[in-house]
Phi, psi and omega in degrees: 000131180291129173247150179258121187237155176213146176228139181209145174254131180227163177275174177302327180268014167090008183272134182252001176229162178243165186229015184256021181290150173224163176304326180281334181228079191296339177266333182080160180289327183294329179296321176296322177294321183290325187251008186304316183297323182286315182294340181275349186286154178301318182296315180297315181299323181284313187283326185259317182268350181072023181275108182258017181281347184089003179289156178120164183282153174239188180097208190298312180300319180289327176301315179289328176296320177296317180298329179303322183267334188293132169076012181270134179245349178195156181224148171244130178222161178278165179298326180294320179295323177289334179103012182295324181287329179283337182228060186291337185250014182256103183291345182261006181294131184233024179093174186277351199258005181080196186285342182234084180296155187275034183254295180080024179201174180294138177236127181255116183261121181280117182200155175269357179278140178270111181226145178287159175304147183241106182269126184246172175290153175085008175096001178273130169234124177271126175248128183258117189229152171242105186203148174291166185308314185296320180289319178298319180293323178298318178297314182293322179297317178297318181291330182289339174053047176098342175280177183279159175249132176254133169271106192275000178084189002291193187299325180298324178279324184288319188304318177301327177291323179292314182293334178276358179072029186264356185257125180275329182214125178240123174251125179242123175261113184264110181273135185282062174227160176247128180256325174081343180197164184128204178259121179274139179290320195271352179301134178068017177242034180304134178065022177305328186293343179296133182090000178239149167272126185252128176226157180213153177213140180260133179265155176302336178293347185097353179280137174255124181260118181246129182239129174252112182243131182302131179284000000 
């Protein structure tokens, strides 16, 4: 049975985005601070960087990194995660991940721009769609063919799925930093935890992993 899953990294004060980007540094220094624990894991280095040396951290953070990829058959992401807003005038933009993105399944990018499907190496095809959450989820569920669907974020794209009650499992990695500004995950989600089993585990990195799983 297909389950709808989401993973997000947030700061102690609940922000899932950073605001220190510049044209010269499109991710900003704060993004590295927010995602440092994840980028250091063996799984991330292997799946995203193509590092097969076995380097990287193991343990709790890596366990969640493995779960991030396991059992996914399709993904929904926002235009910002794909990079359309950062490269609006580049007709050759193909995402942040190079010629072989770390997905290997259909990815549905939410955007109002009309773009043809983009087939990449390794089994990833990006489909650019303009659809409300329920319709986007129906497309992704069909494409997943029984595997799970991940709502890949960022928060602006994820929150409508959460408020509509469409997410079966949400994993939040809380990084022990303060950002002070950006887009907060929890605004307008009062009592979201109702109807979910909530569990948490602390990693040696200082990150707290909180999981909301549909009962």
